[in-house]
C-alpha positions, 0 to 999 in steps of 0.5 A: 122782309126777312132781313131784320129777323136774320140780321142781314144787311140785304137779301143774300140770295138775290138773282141779280148779278152782283160781282161782290157775290161771285163765289170762285168755285174751282170752275169759276176760279179757273175761268177767271185765271184763264181770262185774266191771264189772257188779257195780260198776255194780249190774247185776242179772243177767248170764249167761255160757256156754261149751262143756264144759271151757272153764273156766267153774267156775274163772272162777266161783271166781275171780269169787267170791274177787275181791270187796272188803269191800263185796261179799258173794258166794254160790257155787252149785256143786251145781245139783241144789238145791231152792228151800229148799236154795237159800235155806239155801245162800245164807244160809250163804255170806252169813254169815247162818247159821253152819255150826252153824246150818245143820246144826242149827236152819236145817234146821227153819227154814221158807221164810218165815223164811229169806226174812225172814232174807235180806230183813233181810240185804239191807236192811242192805247197802242202808243200808251201800251194800254189795252181794250177788252170787249166782253159780250154776255149771252153771246149765243143770241148775238146776230151773226152780222154783229159777231162778224162786226166784232171780229172786224173790229179787232183788225182796226188797229194792225199792231204787233200786240193785240189792242182790242180783246174779245171775250164771248160768254154764252150758253151751251149752244154758243158752240153751234153758233160758232160752228156756222159756216158764216162764222168760220173766221171768227171761230178760228180766232179763239185761243182760249176756251173754257166750259163752266161746270156746276158746283160740287156738294162741298162747293154748294155749301161754301157758296151758301156760306159765302152769300150769307157772309157777304149779305152781312150774316152774323150767324143768326141763321144756320143751314143744317147739314141736311139742308145743305145736302138737299139744296145740292141734291135739288139744285144740281150745284146750279148757282141760280137754283141754289139761290132760289131754293135758299131764298124760299127756305129762308122765307119758310124759316122766317114764317115759322120764326126759326133761324135753323134751316133744315132739310125739311124746309129745303124739300118743301122749297124744292116742291114749291118750285117743282124741282126734283132731285138731280133735275138740274144735273150738269150734261155730259156734253160733247162741247168739252171736246169741241175740236179738242180744245175745250177746257172744262172746269 
């Protein structure tokens, strides 16, 4: 569409979660540091939450892709998953089951057989000094039974050091989910809790520059200071809304054959998206003080 006009290799503001586009704002950088340190320290459970569109899925994928040879990762991206489907997905991601087995023999495996296979795999990691990390995105939508199953999986191999680690990532109402009486034992296991926050105005400008650079921009397109300010005002610093606004503004610039994106183009894009200034401002949640343990970016 406009890639050739602006000399991009690809669209810079796609909504798909691509780890290479992760911009580590102060909040996202703290989250990644906490999670990476937690994995190294063998912390059993960590949870990160954030408002809709704050880049949680991209963070998940970057964390899953960033492990070393001694770290095996499983990423659950579909929250509407049963206990048995959870086991199948985890065994597949850890490489215990091949894709062919998943489609064939594994569908006939019972829960006990899958638990036994996972137990043997985790036991082998313990011998090697390796670790496995289960990352669950959109965790607020996971069934209670599946969340409880995740907790129980961590008890499969009773080693001195944690072998299976769990990272739950979800929206703000994940707090309420974990507070449910049925999940009391799971809630008590979390030693790392962190809340992502929207980007500041300076970070919004840096975020746009980062995505343009990753998309291959050679400087053929510029966002003026008024455009950058308008993007922040209408997006509230929410990355997904920044992407939507910037993409619409680039489309308008392309239609006008202009490589200069100004405040008027952004305001017109915001009107088309029915966004108002400050409409996406971050809430001031009590989640930050959930049992006094939430760290907010």
